[in-house]
C-alpha positions in Angstrom: 0.0 0.0 0.0 1.3 3.4 -0.9 0.3 6.3 1.4 0.5 10.0 0.7 -0.3 13.1 2.7 -2.0 15.7 0.7 -1.9 19.2 2.2 -5.2 20.9 2.6 -4.8 24.3 1.1 -7.7 25.5 -1.1 -11.1 26.5 0.0 -12.5 23.5 -1.8 -10.1 21.2 0.1 -11.1 22.8 3.4 -14.8 22.2 2.7 -14.0 18.6 1.6 -12.1 18.1 4.9 -15.0 19.4 7.0 -17.4 17.1 5.2 -15.1 14.1 5.8 -14.6 15.1 9.5 -18.4 15.2 10.0 -18.8 11.8 8.5 -16.0 10.2 10.6 -17.1 11.8 13.8 -20.7 10.9 13.4 -19.8 7.3 12.8 -17.2 6.8 15.6 -17.8 9.1 18.5 -21.5 8.8 19.6 -20.8 5.5 21.2 -18.0 7.0 23.3 -19.2 10.5 24.1 -22.9 10.6 23.0 -24.7 12.2 20.1 -25.0 15.7 21.7 -21.3 16.1 22.5 -20.4 14.6 19.1 -22.5 17.2 17.3 -21.1 20.0 19.5 -17.5 18.8 18.8 -18.2 18.7 15.0 -19.7 22.2 15.0 -17.0 23.7 17.2 -13.8 21.8 16.3 -14.3 20.0 13.0 -16.5 22.3 10.9 -15.3 24.4 8.0 -15.3 27.5 10.2 -13.2 25.7 12.9 -10.7 24.4 10.3 -10.3 27.9 8.8 -10.0 29.5 12.2 -7.4 27.0 13.4 -5.4 27.5 10.2 -5.6 31.3 10.4 -5.2 31.9 14.1 -3.1 28.9 15.3 -1.0 27.9 12.3 -2.7 24.5 12.0 -1.7 22.3 9.1 -4.1 19.6 7.7 -3.5 16.7 5.4 -5.8 14.2 3.7 -4.4 10.7 4.3 -4.6 9.0 0.9 -3.8 5.4 -0.1 -3.3 3.4 -3.3 -2.4 -0.2 -4.1 1.2 -0.6 -5.2 1.6 -1.0 -9.0 3.2 -4.0 -10.6 6.3 -3.7 -12.7 4.3 -4.0 -15.9 1.9 -1.3 -14.8 4.8 1.0 -13.9 6.4 0.2 -17.3 3.2 1.1 -19.0 3.2 4.5 -17.3 0.3 3.8 -14.9 -0.3 6.1 -12.0 -1.5 4.9 -8.6 -5.2 5.4 -8.0 -5.3 7.1 -4.6 -8.4 7.3 -2.4 -8.9 9.2 0.8 -8.8 7.1 4.0 -8.9 9.8 6.6 -7.3 13.1 7.7 -4.8 14.5 10.2 -3.8 17.8 11.4 -2.0 19.8 14.1 0.5 22.6 14.6 4.0 23.4 15.9 4.3 24.7 19.4 7.4 26.9 19.3 7.3 27.5 23.0 7.7 23.8 23.8 9.6 22.8 20.5 6.9 20.1 19.9 4.3 19.3 17.3 0.8 18.9 18.7 -1.1 16.3 16.7 -4.7 17.5 17.1 -6.4 15.0 14.7 -5.8 11.5 13.4 -9.1 10.2 12.1 -9.8 7.4 9.7 -12.9 6.2 7.8 -14.5 3.1 9.4 -13.5 0.8 6.5 -9.9 1.9 6.7 -9.2 1.3 10.4 -7.0 -1.7 11.3 -4.9 -1.3 8.1 -2.0 0.4 9.8 -2.7 3.9 8.4 -2.4 5.4 11.9 1.1 4.0 12.0 1.9 5.7 8.8 0.5 9.0 10.1 2.8 8.7 13.2 5.8 8.0 10.9 4.8 11.1 8.9 4.8 13.3 12.0 8.0 11.7 13.2 9.8 12.7 9.9 8.1 16.1 10.0 9.5 16.7 13.5 13.0 15.5 12.6 12.9 17.8 9.5 11.8 20.8 11.5 14.2 20.2 14.4 11.4 19.6 16.9 12.0 17.6 20.1 8.8 15.7 20.4 5.3 15.0 19.1 2.3 14.8 21.4 -1.4 14.4 21.3 -4.5 14.1 23.5 -6.6 10.9 23.4 -10.0 10.3 25.1 -9.5 8.1 28.2 -12.2 5.7 26.9 -10.6 5.4 23.4 -8.9 2.1 24.1 -8.1 1.4 20.4 -6.3 4.8 20.1 -4.4 4.4 23.4 -3.1 1.0 22.5 -2.1 2.2 19.0 -0.2 5.2 20.4 1.6 3.1 23.1 2.7 0.6 20.4 4.2 3.5 18.5 6.3 4.7 21.4 4.0 7.3 23.1 3.9 7.5 26.8 1.1 9.0 29.0 2.5 12.2 30.6 -0.6 13.7 32.0 -4.4 13.4 32.3 -6.7 16.4 31.8 -10.4 17.3 31.9 -11.1 20.3 29.7 -14.4 22.2 29.9 -15.3 22.9 26.3 -18.5 24.7 26.9 -22.2 24.0 27.2 -21.6 21.4 30.0 -19.3 19.2 27.8 -15.9 18.1 29.0 -13.0 16.4 27.1 -11.6 13.7 29.4 -8.2 13.0 27.9 -4.7 11.5 28.4 -1.8 13.6 27.1 0.7 11.2 25.3 4.1 12.2 24.1 6.8 10.6 21.9 10.3 12.0 21.4 11.0 12.8 17.8 13.5 10.6 16.0 16.9 12.1 15.5 
């Protein structure tokens, strides 16, 4: 499987990202945090307005995670191009004050989970941190997201803190903060 990370830049790409985010969130999160908080989170943190705000005000960067089957030698010789399809998205931003990259989002479509795409995303961020001279990458993960916690631990992340963040309207994000030193 060939994986690429397509930067989200244009207005059309930002709108596509918001649509994808809503689809993934509404499929995955209601079972963990309920319908009401899921809709609140989509509106306030995954919507087109939130994406544009985070990019403009907090220097967020977003990428579509795209995959394609590897081509055979004969396909390559014939000049064939891989047929990429979107499997999810990711995003975050550099924190200059801590010399770390905060991974805010790694979300995959239901049919694409369990295919090691999250591992490829972590590898992507590890290279990005090394290229930018950053000391570490970190993220927050819902304390009840056992699948995510196991995946991050397997990739070298350690829990460094636990936080409960009031996000408004009576909703709270109950997360672990996990960190991994960047590769040299």
